[in-house]
BAFI-342509 format. One record per residue: residue number from 1; x, y, z of N, C-alpha, C in turn; residue in three letters. Coordinates in steps of 0.2 Angstrom, whole numbers. Example, Ala and Ser with C-alpha at 12.3 -4.5 7.8 and 13.67 -1.06 7.14 Angstrom:
BEGIN
+-----+-------+-------+-------+-------+-------+-------+-------+-------+-------+------+
:  nr :  n.px :  n.py :  n.pz : ca.px : ca.py : ca.pz :  c.px :  c.py :  c.pz : rest :
+-----+-------+-------+-------+-------+-------+-------+-------+-------+-------+------+
:   1 :    66 :   -28 :    39 :    62 :   -22 :    39 :    66 :   -16 :    39 :  ALA :
:   2 :    64 :   -11 :    35 :    68 :    -5 :    36 :    64 :     0 :    39 :  SER :
+-----+-------+-------+-------+-------+-------+-------+-------+-------+-------+------+
***
This chain:
BEGIN
+-----+-------+-------+-------+-------+-------+-------+-------+-------+-------+------+
:  nr :  n.px :  n.py :  n.pz : ca.px : ca.py : ca.pz :  c.px :  c.py :  c.pz : rest :
+-----+-------+-------+-------+-------+-------+-------+-------+-------+-------+------+
:   1 :   688 :   608 :   831 :   683 :   608 :   825 :   678 :   603 :   827 :  UNK :
:   2 :   671 :   605 :   827 :   666 :   600 :   829 :   664 :   595 :   823 :  UNK :
:   3 :   660 :   591 :   824 :   659 :   586 :   819 :   655 :   589 :   813 :  UNK :
:   4 :   651 :   594 :   814 :   647 :   597 :   809 :   651 :   601 :   804 :  UNK :
:   5 :   657 :   604 :   807 :   662 :   607 :   802 :   665 :   602 :   798 :  UNK :
:   6 :   667 :   597 :   801 :   671 :   592 :   797 :   666 :   589 :   791 :  UNK :
:   7 :   660 :   588 :   793 :   655 :   586 :   787 :   655 :   591 :   782 :  UNK :
:   8 :   655 :   597 :   783 :   655 :   603 :   778 :   661 :   602 :   774 :  UNK :
:   9 :   667 :   602 :   777 :   673 :   601 :   773 :   673 :   595 :   768 :  UNK :
:  10 :   671 :   590 :   771 :   671 :   583 :   767 :   666 :   584 :   761 :  UNK :
:  11 :   660 :   587 :   762 :   655 :   588 :   757 :   658 :   593 :   751 :  UNK :
:  12 :   662 :   598 :   753 :   664 :   603 :   748 :   670 :   600 :   744 :  UNK :
:  13 :   674 :   595 :   747 :   679 :   592 :   743 :   676 :   587 :   738 :  UNK :
:  14 :   670 :   584 :   740 :   667 :   579 :   736 :   664 :   582 :   730 :  UNK :
:  15 :   662 :   588 :   730 :   658 :   591 :   725 :   661 :   590 :   718 :  UNK :
:  16 :   667 :   592 :   717 :   671 :   592 :   710 :   670 :   584 :   708 :  UNK :
:  17 :   672 :   580 :   712 :   672 :   573 :   709 :   665 :   570 :   707 :  UNK :
:  18 :   660 :   573 :   711 :   653 :   571 :   709 :   651 :   574 :   702 :  UNK :
:  19 :   653 :   580 :   701 :   652 :   583 :   695 :   656 :   580 :   689 :  UNK :
:  20 :   662 :   578 :   690 :   666 :   574 :   685 :   663 :   567 :   683 :  UNK :
:  21 :   660 :   564 :   689 :   657 :   558 :   687 :   650 :   559 :   683 :  UNK :
:  22 :   647 :   564 :   685 :   641 :   566 :   681 :   642 :   567 :   674 :  UNK :
:  23 :   648 :   571 :   673 :   649 :   573 :   666 :   651 :   567 :   662 :  UNK :
:  24 :   655 :   562 :   665 :   657 :   556 :   661 :   651 :   552 :   660 :  UNK :
:  25 :   646 :   552 :   664 :   640 :   548 :   663 :   636 :   551 :   657 :  UNK :
:  26 :   635 :   557 :   657 :   632 :   561 :   652 :   635 :   560 :   645 :  UNK :
:  27 :   641 :   560 :   644 :   645 :   559 :   638 :   645 :   552 :   636 :  UNK :
:  28 :   644 :   547 :   640 :   645 :   540 :   639 :   640 :   538 :   633 :  UNK :
:  29 :   634 :   540 :   632 :   630 :   537 :   626 :   633 :   539 :   620 :  UNK :
:  30 :   636 :   545 :   619 :   639 :   547 :   613 :   645 :   542 :   610 :  UNK :
:  31 :   648 :   539 :   615 :   653 :   534 :   614 :   651 :   527 :   612 :  UNK :
:  32 :   644 :   526 :   613 :   641 :   520 :   612 :   637 :   519 :   606 :  UNK :
:  33 :   638 :   524 :   601 :   635 :   523 :   595 :   637 :   517 :   591 :  UNK :
:  34 :   632 :   513 :   588 :   634 :   507 :   585 :   637 :   509 :   578 :  UNK :
:  35 :   641 :   505 :   575 :   645 :   506 :   569 :   639 :   505 :   563 :  UNK :
:  36 :   634 :   502 :   564 :   629 :   502 :   559 :   623 :   507 :   560 :  UNK :
:  37 :   624 :   512 :   564 :   619 :   518 :   565 :   620 :   523 :   559 :  UNK :
:  38 :   615 :   525 :   557 :   616 :   531 :   552 :   617 :   537 :   555 :  UNK :
:  39 :   622 :   541 :   552 :   624 :   547 :   555 :   626 :   552 :   549 :  UNK :
:  40 :   626 :   558 :   551 :   628 :   563 :   546 :   635 :   565 :   546 :  UNK :
:  41 :   638 :   564 :   540 :   646 :   565 :   540 :   648 :   571 :   542 :  UNK :
:  42 :   644 :   577 :   541 :   646 :   583 :   543 :   647 :   584 :   551 :  UNK :
:  43 :   644 :   579 :   555 :   644 :   579 :   562 :   651 :   576 :   564 :  UNK :
:  44 :   655 :   573 :   559 :   661 :   570 :   561 :   667 :   573 :   558 :  UNK :
:  45 :   666 :   577 :   553 :   672 :   580 :   549 :   670 :   586 :   545 :  UNK :
:  46 :   674 :   591 :   545 :   673 :   597 :   541 :   678 :   597 :   535 :  UNK :
:  47 :   681 :   592 :   533 :   686 :   592 :   528 :   684 :   589 :   521 :  UNK :
:  48 :   677 :   589 :   520 :   675 :   586 :   514 :   671 :   592 :   510 :  UNK :
:  49 :   671 :   591 :   503 :   668 :   595 :   499 :   661 :   592 :   497 :  UNK :
:  50 :   656 :   596 :   496 :   649 :   592 :   495 :   646 :   595 :   488 :  UNK :
:  51 :   644 :   591 :   484 :   641 :   592 :   478 :   635 :   587 :   477 :  UNK :
:  52 :   631 :   587 :   481 :   626 :   581 :   482 :   621 :   582 :   476 :  UNK :
:  53 :   622 :   578 :   470 :   619 :   579 :   464 :   611 :   578 :   464 :  UNK :
:  54 :   609 :   573 :   468 :   602 :   571 :   468 :   598 :   576 :   472 :  UNK :
:  55 :   601 :   580 :   476 :   597 :   586 :   479 :   597 :   592 :   475 :  UNK :
:  56 :   599 :   591 :   468 :   598 :   596 :   463 :   595 :   593 :   457 :  UNK :
:  57 :   594 :   597 :   452 :   592 :   594 :   445 :   598 :   592 :   441 :  UNK :
:  58 :   604 :   594 :   443 :   610 :   592 :   439 :   612 :   585 :   440 :  UNK :
:  59 :   608 :   580 :   437 :   610 :   573 :   437 :   606 :   570 :   431 :  UNK :
:  60 :   607 :   564 :   431 :   605 :   560 :   425 :   597 :   559 :   425 :  UNK :
:  61 :   594 :   560 :   431 :   587 :   560 :   432 :   584 :   566 :   429 :  UNK :
:  62 :   588 :   572 :   429 :   585 :   578 :   428 :   580 :   580 :   433 :  UNK :
:  63 :   580 :   578 :   439 :   575 :   579 :   444 :   578 :   579 :   451 :  UNK :
:  64 :   576 :   584 :   455 :   578 :   584 :   462 :   574 :   578 :   466 :  UNK :
:  65 :   578 :   573 :   469 :   575 :   568 :   472 :   576 :   567 :   479 :  UNK :
:  66 :   581 :   571 :   482 :   583 :   572 :   489 :   581 :   578 :   491 :  UNK :
:  67 :   578 :   578 :   497 :   576 :   585 :   500 :   582 :   589 :   503 :  UNK :
:  68 :   587 :   585 :   505 :   592 :   588 :   509 :   599 :   586 :   505 :  UNK :
:  69 :   603 :   591 :   505 :   610 :   590 :   502 :   615 :   587 :   508 :  UNK :
:  70 :   613 :   582 :   511 :   617 :   579 :   516 :   620 :   572 :   514 :  UNK :
:  71 :   626 :   570 :   517 :   629 :   564 :   516 :   627 :   560 :   523 :  UNK :
:  72 :   622 :   555 :   522 :   621 :   551 :   528 :   624 :   544 :   526 :  UNK :
:  73 :   627 :   541 :   531 :   630 :   535 :   530 :   630 :   531 :   537 :  UNK :
:  74 :   632 :   524 :   537 :   633 :   521 :   543 :   639 :   523 :   546 :  UNK :
:  75 :   640 :   523 :   553 :   645 :   526 :   556 :   652 :   522 :   554 :  UNK :
:  76 :   652 :   516 :   553 :   658 :   512 :   550 :   660 :   515 :   544 :  UNK :
:  77 :   656 :   517 :   539 :   657 :   520 :   533 :   661 :   527 :   534 :  UNK :
:  78 :   658 :   530 :   538 :   660 :   537 :   540 :   667 :   537 :   542 :  UNK :
:  79 :   669 :   532 :   547 :   676 :   531 :   549 :   681 :   530 :   544 :  UNK :
:  80 :   679 :   525 :   540 :   683 :   523 :   534 :   684 :   529 :   529 :  UNK :
:  81 :   679 :   532 :   528 :   679 :   538 :   523 :   684 :   544 :   526 :  UNK :
:  82 :   683 :   545 :   532 :   687 :   550 :   535 :   695 :   548 :   535 :  UNK :
:  83 :   696 :   542 :   536 :   703 :   539 :   536 :   706 :   540 :   529 :  UNK :
:  84 :   702 :   538 :   524 :   704 :   539 :   517 :   705 :   547 :   515 :  UNK :
:  85 :   701 :   551 :   518 :   701 :   558 :   516 :   708 :   561 :   520 :  UNK :
:  86 :   709 :   558 :   526 :   715 :   561 :   529 :   722 :   559 :   525 :  UNK :
:  87 :   722 :   553 :   522 :   727 :   551 :   517 :   728 :   556 :   511 :  UNK :
:  88 :   722 :   558 :   508 :   722 :   562 :   503 :   724 :   569 :   505 :  UNK :
:  89 :   722 :   572 :   511 :   724 :   578 :   513 :   732 :   579 :   514 :  UNK :
:  90 :   735 :   573 :   516 :   742 :   574 :   516 :   746 :   575 :   510 :  UNK :
:  91 :   742 :   574 :   504 :   745 :   575 :   497 :   742 :   581 :   494 :  UNK :
:  92 :   738 :   585 :   498 :   735 :   591 :   495 :   728 :   590 :   492 :  UNK :
:  93 :   725 :   585 :   493 :   718 :   583 :   490 :   713 :   582 :   495 :  UNK :
:  94 :   707 :   582 :   493 :   702 :   580 :   498 :   696 :   578 :   494 :  UNK :
:  95 :   692 :   574 :   497 :   686 :   570 :   494 :   680 :   575 :   493 :  UNK :
:  96 :   678 :   575 :   486 :   671 :   578 :   485 :   666 :   573 :   484 :  UNK :
:  97 :   660 :   574 :   487 :   655 :   569 :   488 :   649 :   571 :   483 :  UNK :
:  98 :   647 :   566 :   479 :   641 :   567 :   475 :   635 :   563 :   478 :  UNK :
:  99 :   636 :   557 :   481 :   630 :   554 :   483 :   633 :   549 :   489 :  UNK :
: 100 :   628 :   548 :   494 :   630 :   543 :   500 :   625 :   538 :   501 :  UNK :
: 101 :   622 :   538 :   506 :   616 :   534 :   508 :   610 :   536 :   503 :  UNK :
: 102 :   607 :   531 :   500 :   601 :   532 :   496 :   595 :   528 :   498 :  UNK :
: 103 :   590 :   531 :   500 :   584 :   527 :   502 :   581 :   523 :   496 :  UNK :
: 104 :   578 :   517 :   498 :   576 :   512 :   493 :   571 :   515 :   488 :  UNK :
: 105 :   567 :   520 :   491 :   562 :   523 :   486 :   565 :   527 :   481 :  UNK :
: 106 :   571 :   530 :   482 :   575 :   534 :   477 :   578 :   529 :   472 :  UNK :
: 107 :   580 :   523 :   474 :   583 :   518 :   470 :   578 :   515 :   465 :  UNK :
: 108 :   571 :   515 :   467 :   566 :   513 :   463 :   565 :   518 :   457 :  UNK :
: 109 :   565 :   524 :   459 :   564 :   529 :   454 :   570 :   529 :   449 :  UNK :
: 110 :   576 :   528 :   451 :   582 :   528 :   446 :   581 :   522 :   442 :  UNK :
: 111 :   579 :   516 :   445 :   578 :   510 :   441 :   573 :   511 :   435 :  UNK :
: 112 :   567 :   515 :   436 :   562 :   516 :   432 :   565 :   520 :   426 :  UNK :
: 113 :   570 :   524 :   427 :   573 :   528 :   422 :   579 :   524 :   418 :  UNK :
: 114 :   583 :   521 :   422 :   589 :   517 :   419 :   589 :   510 :   422 :  UNK :
: 115 :   585 :   506 :   418 :   585 :   499 :   420 :   591 :   495 :   418 :  UNK :
: 116 :   596 :   497 :   419 :   603 :   493 :   417 :   607 :   492 :   423 :  UNK :
: 117 :   607 :   486 :   425 :   611 :   484 :   431 :   618 :   485 :   431 :  UNK :
: 118 :   621 :   487 :   426 :   628 :   489 :   425 :   629 :   496 :   428 :  UNK :
: 119 :   624 :   500 :   428 :   624 :   507 :   431 :   619 :   508 :   437 :  UNK :
: 120 :   614 :   505 :   437 :   609 :   506 :   443 :   607 :   499 :   445 :  UNK :
: 121 :   608 :   498 :   452 :   606 :   492 :   455 :   598 :   491 :   455 :  UNK :
: 122 :   596 :   485 :   454 :   589 :   483 :   454 :   587 :   483 :   461 :  UNK :
: 123 :   581 :   488 :   462 :   579 :   489 :   469 :   576 :   482 :   472 :  UNK :
: 124 :   575 :   477 :   468 :   573 :   471 :   471 :   578 :   468 :   475 :  UNK :
: 125 :   584 :   469 :   473 :   590 :   466 :   477 :   593 :   472 :   481 :  UNK :
: 126 :   592 :   478 :   479 :   595 :   484 :   483 :   602 :   485 :   482 :  UNK :
: 127 :   604 :   491 :   482 :   611 :   494 :   481 :   614 :   494 :   488 :  UNK :
: 128 :   621 :   494 :   488 :   625 :   496 :   494 :   624 :   503 :   496 :  UNK :
: 129 :   622 :   507 :   491 :   620 :   514 :   493 :   614 :   514 :   497 :  UNK :
: 130 :   609 :   509 :   496 :   603 :   508 :   501 :   605 :   505 :   507 :  UNK :
: 131 :   611 :   503 :   508 :   613 :   500 :   514 :   618 :   505 :   518 :  UNK :
: 132 :   619 :   511 :   515 :   623 :   516 :   519 :   631 :   514 :   519 :  UNK :
: 133 :   633 :   510 :   514 :   640 :   508 :   514 :   643 :   510 :   507 :  UNK :
: 134 :   640 :   515 :   503 :   643 :   517 :   497 :   644 :   524 :   496 :  UNK :
: 135 :   649 :   526 :   493 :   649 :   534 :   491 :   651 :   534 :   484 :  UNK :
: 136 :   649 :   540 :   481 :   651 :   542 :   474 :   655 :   548 :   475 :  UNK :
: 137 :   661 :   548 :   473 :   666 :   553 :   475 :   671 :   555 :   469 :  UNK :
: 138 :   674 :   561 :   470 :   680 :   563 :   466 :   685 :   566 :   471 :  UNK :
: 139 :   690 :   570 :   468 :   695 :   573 :   472 :   695 :   581 :   470 :  UNK :
: 140 :   696 :   585 :   474 :   698 :   592 :   473 :   705 :   593 :   475 :  UNK :
: 141 :   709 :   598 :   472 :   715 :   600 :   474 :   715 :   605 :   479 :  UNK :
: 142 :   721 :   607 :   481 :   722 :   612 :   487 :   718 :   619 :   485 :  UNK :
: 143 :   717 :   620 :   479 :   714 :   626 :   477 :   706 :   626 :   477 :  UNK :
: 144 :   704 :   619 :   477 :   697 :   618 :   477 :   695 :   616 :   470 :  UNK :
: 145 :   699 :   615 :   465 :   698 :   613 :   458 :   697 :   606 :   458 :  UNK :
: 146 :   692 :   604 :   455 :   691 :   596 :   454 :   696 :   593 :   449 :  UNK :
: 147 :   698 :   588 :   451 :   703 :   584 :   448 :   700 :   581 :   441 :  UNK :
: 148 :   703 :   581 :   436 :   700 :   579 :   429 :   701 :   571 :   430 :  UNK :
: 149 :   695 :   568 :   430 :   695 :   560 :   430 :   693 :   557 :   423 :  UNK :
: 150 :   693 :   562 :   418 :   691 :   559 :   411 :   684 :   560 :   409 :  UNK :
: 151 :   679 :   559 :   414 :   672 :   560 :   412 :   669 :   563 :   418 :  UNK :
: 152 :   663 :   565 :   417 :   659 :   568 :   423 :   656 :   562 :   427 :  UNK :
: 153 :   654 :   564 :   433 :   650 :   559 :   437 :   644 :   557 :   434 :  UNK :
: 154 :   642 :   551 :   435 :   636 :   548 :   432 :   636 :   548 :   424 :  UNK :
: 155 :   642 :   547 :   421 :   643 :   547 :   414 :   642 :   539 :   412 :  UNK :
: 156 :   637 :   538 :   408 :   635 :   531 :   406 :   638 :   529 :   400 :  UNK :
: 157 :   645 :   528 :   400 :   649 :   526 :   394 :   655 :   522 :   396 :  UNK :
: 158 :   658 :   519 :   391 :   664 :   515 :   393 :   670 :   519 :   396 :  UNK :
: 159 :   670 :   525 :   394 :   675 :   529 :   396 :   675 :   530 :   404 :  UNK :
: 160 :   670 :   529 :   407 :   670 :   529 :   414 :   673 :   523 :   418 :  UNK :
: 161 :   674 :   518 :   414 :   676 :   512 :   417 :   684 :   512 :   419 :  UNK :
: 162 :   685 :   509 :   425 :   692 :   508 :   427 :   696 :   504 :   422 :  UNK :
: 163 :   693 :   500 :   418 :   696 :   496 :   413 :   698 :   500 :   406 :  UNK :
: 164 :   695 :   506 :   405 :   696 :   510 :   399 :   703 :   513 :   400 :  UNK :
: 165 :   707 :   512 :   395 :   714 :   514 :   396 :   716 :   520 :   390 :  UNK :
: 166 :   711 :   521 :   386 :   712 :   526 :   381 :   711 :   533 :   383 :  UNK :
: 167 :   715 :   535 :   389 :   715 :   542 :   392 :   722 :   544 :   393 :  UNK :
: 168 :   723 :   550 :   395 :   730 :   553 :   396 :   733 :   549 :   402 :  UNK :
: 169 :   739 :   549 :   402 :   743 :   546 :   408 :   741 :   550 :   414 :  UNK :
: 170 :   740 :   556 :   414 :   738 :   560 :   420 :   731 :   558 :   423 :  UNK :
: 171 :   726 :   557 :   419 :   720 :   555 :   421 :   720 :   548 :   423 :  UNK :
: 172 :   723 :   543 :   420 :   724 :   537 :   422 :   727 :   536 :   429 :  UNK :
: 173 :   732 :   541 :   430 :   736 :   541 :   436 :   732 :   543 :   442 :  UNK :
: 174 :   728 :   548 :   441 :   723 :   551 :   446 :   718 :   546 :   448 :  UNK :
: 175 :   715 :   542 :   443 :   710 :   537 :   444 :   713 :   531 :   448 :  UNK :
: 176 :   719 :   530 :   447 :   723 :   524 :   450 :   725 :   526 :   457 :  UNK :
: 177 :   726 :   533 :   458 :   728 :   535 :   465 :   721 :   535 :   469 :  UNK :
: 178 :   716 :   538 :   466 :   710 :   537 :   470 :   708 :   530 :   472 :  UNK :
: 179 :   708 :   526 :   468 :   707 :   519 :   469 :   711 :   516 :   474 :  UNK :
: 180 :   718 :   517 :   474 :   723 :   514 :   478 :   721 :   516 :   485 :  UNK :
: 181 :   720 :   523 :   487 :   719 :   525 :   493 :   712 :   523 :   496 :  UNK :
: 182 :   707 :   522 :   492 :   701 :   520 :   494 :   701 :   512 :   496 :  UNK :
: 183 :   705 :   509 :   492 :   705 :   501 :   494 :   709 :   500 :   500 :  UNK :
: 184 :   715 :   504 :   501 :   719 :   504 :   507 :   715 :   505 :   513 :  UNK :
: 185 :   709 :   509 :   513 :   705 :   511 :   518 :   698 :   507 :   519 :  UNK :
: 186 :   698 :   501 :   516 :   693 :   496 :   517 :   687 :   497 :   512 :  UNK :
: 187 :   688 :   500 :   506 :   683 :   500 :   501 :   685 :   496 :   495 :  UNK :
: 188 :   680 :   494 :   491 :   680 :   491 :   484 :   678 :   496 :   479 :  UNK :
: 189 :   681 :   495 :   473 :   680 :   499 :   468 :   674 :   496 :   463 :  UNK :
: 190 :   671 :   499 :   459 :   666 :   497 :   454 :   669 :   498 :   447 :  UNK :
: 191 :   670 :   492 :   443 :   673 :   493 :   437 :   670 :   498 :   432 :  UNK :
: 192 :   664 :   499 :   432 :   661 :   503 :   427 :   660 :   510 :   429 :  UNK :
: 193 :   662 :   512 :   435 :   661 :   519 :   437 :   667 :   521 :   442 :  UNK :
: 194 :   671 :   525 :   439 :   677 :   527 :   443 :   676 :   530 :   449 :  UNK :
: 195 :   670 :   533 :   450 :   668 :   537 :   456 :   665 :   533 :   462 :  UNK :
: 196 :   663 :   527 :   460 :   659 :   523 :   465 :   664 :   518 :   469 :  UNK :
: 197 :   662 :   519 :   476 :   666 :   514 :   481 :   662 :   511 :   486 :  UNK :
: 198 :   663 :   505 :   487 :   659 :   501 :   492 :   663 :   500 :   498 :  UNK :
: 199 :   660 :   500 :   504 :   664 :   498 :   510 :   663 :   491 :   511 :  UNK :
: 200 :   669 :   487 :   511 :   669 :   480 :   511 :   665 :   477 :   517 :  UNK :
: 201 :   665 :   481 :   523 :   662 :   479 :   529 :   655 :   480 :   529 :  UNK :
: 202 :   652 :   483 :   524 :   645 :   485 :   523 :   641 :   481 :   519 :  UNK :
: 203 :   644 :   477 :   515 :   640 :   473 :   510 :   634 :   469 :   512 :  UNK :
: 204 :   635 :   467 :   519 :   629 :   462 :   521 :   624 :   466 :   526 :  UNK :
: 205 :   625 :   473 :   526 :   620 :   477 :   530 :   613 :   477 :   527 :  UNK :
: 206 :   608 :   478 :   530 :   601 :   478 :   528 :   600 :   484 :   523 :  UNK :
: 207 :   596 :   483 :   518 :   593 :   488 :   514 :   589 :   492 :   518 :  UNK :
: 208 :   590 :   499 :   518 :   586 :   504 :   522 :   582 :   509 :   517 :  UNK :
: 209 :   576 :   511 :   520 :   572 :   516 :   517 :   572 :   522 :   522 :  UNK :
: 210 :   577 :   523 :   526 :   576 :   528 :   531 :   577 :   535 :   528 :  UNK :
: 211 :   573 :   540 :   530 :   573 :   547 :   528 :   576 :   551 :   533 :  UNK :
: 212 :   578 :   557 :   532 :   580 :   562 :   537 :   577 :   569 :   536 :  UNK :
: 213 :   577 :   572 :   541 :   574 :   579 :   541 :   579 :   584 :   539 :  UNK :
: 214 :   576 :   589 :   535 :   581 :   595 :   533 :   580 :   600 :   539 :  UNK :
: 215 :   586 :   603 :   540 :   587 :   608 :   545 :   586 :   615 :   542 :  UNK :
+-----+-------+-------+-------+-------+-------+-------+-------+-------+-------+------+
***
């Protein structure tokens, strides 16, 4: 066998390894996404139910203020939320989402309508919703039926508080279950709203006014 033939054989054997190296290089940027980057939850899981209220007129504002019914969050919030949802799935439940990241402009509109810091954060300080670290949620069962939590989402009354105990044992049990699993996965609850949860690791992130394009 002459030297030229040997070179051809060596080249042919090297092609697969070169391709493999190239594939690894191409996929590398996807693994380097920062935990503080805003991402779409749908790109990371198909196990959630969506009822994004502010993309409809079915909310306390009585106005559609989001162009897209998407749940945008910082990546670290997405990771924690998926972990919590996996725990719920084991028991036959899954998370239903009402609101996620909220641009600061939307926060200002809400404050104009309800200037009560117990229910709407003052936009001068910003909400953790504006930081991409908060979600408004409930649970649905295996049939897709929403679990009775005692009040509707965004109910502005004492009955929506975790501290309100004049409810049936079943409702109190479901609220406690929701709270327990979320806290175990890195979230804090909000006393006056059974549906609201903050990621502990997201409290110091910057307020954002980032928008996203509708597909």
